[in-house]
N, CA, C and O atoms as CSV, one atom per row, in Angstrom:
chain,resi,resn,atom,element,x,y,z
A,1,MET,N,N,119.757,-22.126,3.803
A,1,MET,CA,C,119.214,-21.888,5.125
A,1,MET,C,C,119.771,-20.585,5.708
A,1,MET,O,O,120.866,-20.145,5.356
A,2,THR,N,N,119.008,-19.999,6.585
A,2,THR,CA,C,119.429,-18.787,7.263
A,2,THR,C,C,120.426,-19.137,8.358
A,2,THR,O,O,120.269,-20.140,9.054
A,3,LYS,N,N,121.433,-18.321,8.506
A,3,LYS,CA,C,122.478,-18.542,9.511
A,3,LYS,C,C,122.271,-17.611,10.706
A,3,LYS,O,O,121.708,-16.524,10.576
A,4,CYS,N,N,122.737,-18.058,11.865
A,4,CYS,CA,C,122.640,-17.269,13.095
A,4,CYS,C,C,123.545,-16.038,12.980
A,4,CYS,O,O,124.732,-16.152,12.672
A,5,TYR,N,N,122.970,-14.875,13.232
A,5,TYR,CA,C,123.706,-13.618,13.135
A,5,TYR,C,C,124.830,-13.553,14.162
A,5,TYR,O,O,125.949,-13.159,13.831
A,6,ASP,N,N,124.543,-13.940,15.413
A,6,ASP,CA,C,125.549,-13.866,16.472
A,6,ASP,C,C,126.700,-14.847,16.217
A,6,ASP,O,O,127.854,-14.525,16.503
A,7,CYS,N,N,126.403,-16.031,15.685
A,7,CYS,CA,C,127.458,-16.993,15.362
A,7,CYS,C,C,128.348,-16.460,14.240
A,7,CYS,O,O,129.566,-16.632,14.273
A,8,MET,N,N,127.735,-15.816,13.252
A,8,MET,CA,C,128.521,-15.269,12.148
A,8,MET,C,C,129.486,-14.206,12.647
A,8,MET,O,O,130.596,-14.094,12.127
A,9,GLU,N,N,129.081,-13.413,13.660
A,9,GLU,CA,C,129.992,-12.433,14.244
A,9,GLU,C,C,131.160,-13.107,14.954
A,9,GLU,O,O,132.231,-12.513,15.084
A,10,GLU,N,N,130.964,-14.347,15.417
A,10,GLU,CA,C,132.016,-15.115,16.088
A,10,GLU,C,C,132.832,-15.949,15.111
A,10,GLU,O,O,133.747,-16.663,15.520
A,11,GLY,N,N,132.508,-15.863,13.821
A,11,GLY,CA,C,133.245,-16.605,12.805
A,11,GLY,C,C,132.765,-18.029,12.607
A,11,GLY,O,O,133.473,-18.835,12.003
A,12,LYS,N,N,131.566,-18.365,13.106
A,12,LYS,CA,C,130.995,-19.701,12.945
A,12,LYS,C,C,129.789,-19.626,12.023
A,12,LYS,O,O,129.202,-18.562,11.831
A,13,GLU,N,N,129.427,-20.774,11.454
A,13,GLU,CA,C,128.221,-20.855,10.635
A,13,GLU,C,C,127.286,-21.877,11.251
A,13,GLU,O,O,127.525,-23.082,11.163
A,14,THR,N,N,126.217,-21.394,11.877
A,14,THR,CA,C,125.230,-22.249,12.513
A,14,THR,C,C,123.864,-21.884,11.963
A,14,THR,O,O,123.550,-20.706,11.791
A,15,GLU,N,N,123.047,-22.901,11.685
A,15,GLU,CA,C,121.718,-22.622,11.156
A,15,GLU,C,C,120.831,-21.988,12.215
A,15,GLU,O,O,120.868,-22.367,13.386
A,16,ALA,N,N,120.036,-21.023,11.789
A,16,ALA,CA,C,119.129,-20.330,12.691
A,16,ALA,C,C,117.863,-21.160,12.896
A,16,ALA,O,O,117.402,-21.859,11.994
A,17,VAL,N,N,117.318,-21.062,14.107
A,17,VAL,CA,C,116.076,-21.764,14.434
A,17,VAL,C,C,115.002,-20.802,14.925
A,17,VAL,O,O,113.853,-21.201,15.111
A,18,ALA,N,N,115.365,-19.538,15.136
A,18,ALA,CA,C,114.418,-18.559,15.661
A,18,ALA,C,C,114.793,-17.169,15.169
A,18,ALA,O,O,115.870,-16.955,14.612
A,19,VAL,N,N,113.877,-16.229,15.389
A,19,VAL,CA,C,114.099,-14.829,15.040
A,19,VAL,C,C,113.745,-13.994,16.266
A,19,VAL,O,O,112.711,-14.223,16.895
A,20,CYS,N,N,114.591,-13.034,16.608
A,20,CYS,CA,C,114.334,-12.150,17.743
A,20,CYS,C,C,113.108,-11.292,17.440
A,20,CYS,O,O,113.022,-10.688,16.370
A,21,ILE,N,N,112.159,-11.236,18.377
A,21,ILE,CA,C,110.927,-10.474,18.147
A,21,ILE,C,C,111.139,-8.971,18.220
A,21,ILE,O,O,110.257,-8.207,17.829
A,22,VAL,N,N,112.299,-8.530,18.717
A,22,VAL,CA,C,112.561,-7.097,18.836
A,22,VAL,C,C,113.379,-6.590,17.647
A,22,VAL,O,O,112.938,-5.691,16.931
A,23,CYS,N,N,114.565,-7.160,17.434
A,23,CYS,CA,C,115.450,-6.641,16.387
A,23,CYS,C,C,115.361,-7.422,15.072
A,23,CYS,O,O,115.785,-6.919,14.031
A,24,GLY,N,N,114.817,-8.643,15.103
A,24,GLY,CA,C,114.604,-9.408,13.886
A,24,GLY,C,C,115.773,-10.230,13.398
A,24,GLY,O,O,115.689,-10.817,12.319
A,25,LYS,N,N,116.875,-10.301,14.154
A,25,LYS,CA,C,117.997,-11.087,13.659
A,25,LYS,C,C,117.759,-12.577,13.896
A,25,LYS,O,O,117.129,-12.973,14.876
A,26,ALA,N,N,118.276,-13.391,12.976
A,26,ALA,CA,C,118.141,-14.839,13.050
A,26,ALA,C,C,119.078,-15.380,14.127
A,26,ALA,O,O,120.190,-14.884,14.301
A,27,LEU,N,N,118.612,-16.412,14.853
A,27,LEU,CA,C,119.363,-16.939,15.993
A,27,LEU,C,C,119.369,-18.461,16.003
A,27,LEU,O,O,118.416,-19.108,15.569
A,28,CYS,N,N,120.477,-19.021,16.512
A,28,CYS,CA,C,120.559,-20.466,16.726
A,28,CYS,C,C,120.023,-20.792,18.121
A,28,CYS,O,O,119.624,-19.887,18.854
A,29,MET,N,N,120.010,-22.062,18.492
A,29,MET,CA,C,119.523,-22.466,19.814
A,29,MET,C,C,120.356,-21.858,20.939
A,29,MET,O,O,119.812,-21.509,21.986
A,30,ASP,N,N,121.657,-21.726,20.740
A,30,ASP,CA,C,122.527,-21.190,21.792
A,30,ASP,C,C,122.328,-19.693,22.024
A,30,ASP,O,O,122.498,-19.215,23.145
A,31,HIS,N,N,121.975,-18.963,20.994
A,31,HIS,CA,C,121.834,-17.514,21.117
A,31,HIS,C,C,120.381,-17.058,21.281
A,31,HIS,O,O,120.130,-15.869,21.479
A,32,SER,N,N,119.432,-17.977,21.202
A,32,SER,CA,C,118.021,-17.647,21.351
A,32,SER,C,C,117.572,-17.905,22.782
A,32,SER,O,O,117.853,-18.963,23.344
A,33,LYS,N,N,116.884,-16.949,23.365
A,33,LYS,CA,C,116.335,-17.086,24.712
A,33,LYS,C,C,114.816,-16.992,24.624
A,33,LYS,O,O,114.276,-16.075,24.005
A,34,GLU,N,N,114.132,-17.950,25.249
A,34,GLU,CA,C,112.674,-17.928,25.227
A,34,GLU,C,C,112.154,-17.052,26.356
A,34,GLU,O,O,112.566,-17.185,27.509
A,35,LEU,N,N,111.262,-16.175,26.011
A,35,LEU,CA,C,110.646,-15.264,26.955
A,35,LEU,C,C,109.153,-15.580,26.974
A,35,LEU,O,O,108.515,-15.624,25.923
A,36,ILE,N,N,108.597,-15.798,28.157
A,36,ILE,CA,C,107.172,-16.076,28.279
A,36,ILE,C,C,106.459,-14.766,28.626
A,36,ILE,O,O,106.628,-14.228,29.720
A,37,LEU,N,N,105.669,-14.267,27.690
A,37,LEU,CA,C,104.935,-13.030,27.914
A,37,LEU,C,C,103.636,-13.340,28.651
A,37,LEU,O,O,102.858,-14.180,28.199
A,38,PRO,N,N,103.389,-12.673,29.781
A,38,PRO,CA,C,102.147,-12.921,30.516
A,38,PRO,C,C,100.932,-12.446,29.719
A,38,PRO,O,O,101.001,-11.460,28.986
A,39,VAL,N,N,99.826,-13.161,29.875
A,39,VAL,CA,C,98.607,-12.832,29.149
A,39,VAL,C,C,97.468,-12.671,30.150
A,39,VAL,O,O,97.291,-13.501,31.041
A,40,SER,N,N,96.710,-11.610,29.997
A,40,SER,CA,C,95.526,-11.414,30.828
A,40,SER,C,C,94.358,-11.038,29.928
A,40,SER,O,O,94.539,-10.464,28.855
A,41,VAL,N,N,93.152,-11.376,30.388
A,41,VAL,CA,C,91.941,-11.078,29.625
A,41,VAL,C,C,90.919,-10.432,30.547
A,41,VAL,O,O,90.968,-10.622,31.762
A,42,GLY,N,N,90.017,-9.688,29.987
A,42,GLY,CA,C,88.966,-9.049,30.760
A,42,GLY,C,C,89.257,-7.591,31.022
A,42,GLY,O,O,90.319,-7.070,30.682
A,43,LYS,N,N,88.277,-6.943,31.641
A,43,LYS,CA,C,88.395,-5.530,31.988
A,43,LYS,C,C,88.356,-5.393,33.507
A,43,LYS,O,O,87.655,-6.147,34.183
A,44,PRO,N,N,89.113,-4.426,34.047
A,44,PRO,CA,C,89.098,-4.236,35.495
A,44,PRO,C,C,87.669,-3.984,35.984
A,44,PRO,O,O,86.915,-3.294,35.297
A,45,PRO,N,N,87.295,-4.481,37.064
A,45,PRO,CA,C,88.059,-5.243,38.049
A,45,PRO,C,C,88.036,-6.744,37.818
A,45,PRO,O,O,88.445,-7.501,38.699
A,46,HIS,N,N,87.570,-7.197,36.664
A,46,HIS,CA,C,87.430,-8.627,36.380
A,46,HIS,C,C,88.516,-9.104,35.422
A,46,HIS,O,O,88.214,-9.675,34.374
A,47,VAL,N,N,89.764,-8.874,35.773
A,47,VAL,CA,C,90.893,-9.283,34.944
A,47,VAL,C,C,91.348,-10.674,35.376
A,47,VAL,O,O,91.536,-10.943,36.563
A,48,LYS,N,N,91.517,-11.541,34.401
A,48,LYS,CA,C,91.977,-12.899,34.685
A,48,LYS,C,C,93.335,-13.103,34.010
A,48,LYS,O,O,93.488,-12.854,32.815
A,49,HIS,N,N,94.303,-13.554,34.782
A,49,HIS,CA,C,95.623,-13.848,34.233
A,49,HIS,C,C,95.653,-15.314,33.812
A,49,HIS,O,O,95.416,-16.203,34.629
A,50,LEU,N,N,95.940,-15.562,32.556
A,50,LEU,CA,C,95.958,-16.928,32.046
A,50,LEU,C,C,97.174,-17.684,32.562
A,50,LEU,O,O,98.247,-17.108,32.741
A,51,HIS,N,N,96.998,-18.957,32.794
A,51,HIS,CA,C,98.060,-19.803,33.355
A,51,HIS,C,C,99.268,-19.876,32.418
A,51,HIS,O,O,100.409,-19.755,32.864
A,52,ASN,N,N,99.021,-20.070,31.140
A,52,ASN,CA,C,100.118,-20.170,30.169
A,52,ASN,C,C,100.301,-18.842,29.455
A,52,ASN,O,O,99.340,-18.239,28.979
A,53,GLY,N,N,101.551,-18.394,29.388
A,53,GLY,CA,C,101.862,-17.178,28.658
A,53,GLY,C,C,102.169,-17.486,27.207
A,53,GLY,O,O,102.054,-18.630,26.767
A,54,LEU,N,N,102.555,-16.471,26.473
A,54,LEU,CA,C,102.935,-16.627,25.068
A,54,LEU,C,C,104.449,-16.740,24.958
A,54,LEU,O,O,105.162,-15.807,25.328
A,55,PRO,N,N,104.955,-17.867,24.455
A,55,PRO,CA,C,106.408,-17.988,24.303
A,55,PRO,C,C,106.894,-17.175,23.102
A,55,PRO,O,O,106.320,-17.250,22.015
A,56,ARG,N,N,107.942,-16.411,23.309
A,56,ARG,CA,C,108.566,-15.612,22.251
A,56,ARG,C,C,110.076,-15.720,22.394
A,56,ARG,O,O,110.581,-15.969,23.489
A,57,ASN,N,N,110.802,-15.536,21.292
A,57,ASN,CA,C,112.258,-15.636,21.305
A,57,ASN,C,C,112.891,-14.256,21.184
A,57,ASN,O,O,112.416,-13.388,20.451
A,58,MET,N,N,113.991,-14.084,21.938
A,58,MET,CA,C,114.750,-12.840,21.890
A,58,MET,C,C,116.239,-13.158,21.898
A,58,MET,O,O,116.656,-14.212,22.376
A,59,CYS,N,N,117.031,-12.240,21.366
A,59,CYS,CA,C,118.484,-12.370,21.434
A,59,CYS,C,C,118.956,-11.861,22.798
A,59,CYS,O,O,118.211,-11.182,23.504
A,60,ASN,N,N,120.180,-12.189,23.158
A,60,ASN,CA,C,120.717,-11.779,24.455
A,60,ASN,C,C,120.753,-10.261,24.604
A,60,ASN,O,O,120.463,-9.736,25.678
A,61,TYR,N,N,121.105,-9.560,23.536
A,61,TYR,CA,C,121.194,-8.099,23.600
A,61,TYR,C,C,119.828,-7.485,23.916
A,61,TYR,O,O,119.707,-6.679,24.839
A,62,CYS,N,N,118.819,-7.861,23.162
A,62,CYS,CA,C,117.483,-7.296,23.380
A,62,CYS,C,C,116.915,-7.731,24.723
A,62,CYS,O,O,116.255,-6.945,25.403
A,63,LEU,N,N,117.166,-8.966,25.107
A,63,LEU,CA,C,116.677,-9.446,26.397
A,63,LEU,C,C,117.256,-8.622,27.537
A,63,LEU,O,O,116.551,-8.312,28.498
A,64,GLY,N,N,118.523,-8.266,27.441
A,64,GLY,CA,C,119.166,-7.484,28.482
A,64,GLY,C,C,118.812,-6.016,28.478
A,64,GLY,O,O,118.977,-5.340,29.494
A,65,ASN,N,N,118.321,-5.501,27.344
A,65,ASN,CA,C,118.060,-4.063,27.238
A,65,ASN,C,C,116.582,-3.682,27.161
A,65,ASN,O,O,116.245,-2.506,27.302
A,66,VAL,N,N,115.710,-4.639,26.945
A,66,VAL,CA,C,114.290,-4.330,26.751
A,66,VAL,C,C,113.422,-4.831,27.896
A,66,VAL,O,O,112.454,-4.173,28.278
A,67,VAL,N,N,113.761,-5.986,28.442
A,67,VAL,CA,C,112.903,-6.643,29.417
A,67,VAL,C,C,112.957,-5.952,30.765
A,67,VAL,O,O,114.022,-5.536,31.222
A,68,ASP,N,N,111.811,-5.832,31.392
A,68,ASP,CA,C,111.715,-5.246,32.724
A,68,ASP,C,C,111.305,-6.347,33.708
A,68,ASP,O,O,111.101,-7.491,33.301
A,69,GLU,N,N,111.185,-6.021,34.966
A,69,GLU,CA,C,110.890,-7.014,35.983
A,69,GLU,C,C,109.515,-7.650,35.851
A,69,GLU,O,O,109.254,-8.652,36.517
A,70,GLY,N,N,108.647,-7.128,35.042
A,70,GLY,CA,C,107.289,-7.653,34.910
A,70,GLY,C,C,107.201,-8.947,34.128
A,70,GLY,O,O,106.133,-9.557,34.075
A,71,PHE,N,N,108.284,-9.381,33.523
A,71,PHE,CA,C,108.258,-10.586,32.706
A,71,PHE,C,C,108.968,-11.727,33.411
A,71,PHE,O,O,109.882,-11.511,34.206
A,72,CYS,N,N,108.534,-12.946,33.109
A,72,CYS,CA,C,109.172,-14.151,33.673
A,72,CYS,C,C,110.120,-14.701,32.633
A,72,CYS,O,O,109.681,-15.136,31.568
A,73,VAL,N,N,111.399,-14.693,32.914
A,73,VAL,CA,C,112.405,-15.178,31.966
A,73,VAL,C,C,112.868,-16.550,32.386
A,73,VAL,O,O,113.718,-17.145,31.724
């Protein structure tokens, strides 16, 4: 099984359950953060924002350095 990259840096061995969509490192439940990406369809001026976004996983580092205020964390 794949091990969590962040846990291995801490000297632990934990199985990974997700992969960061930005950097690609494997993550356990403790180091994985779910990010809901907003989804909209249509062309202006008829743009519709869908109620449910797309869930994606990110590591703490990428979440802190990539995400802007436009996303719901």
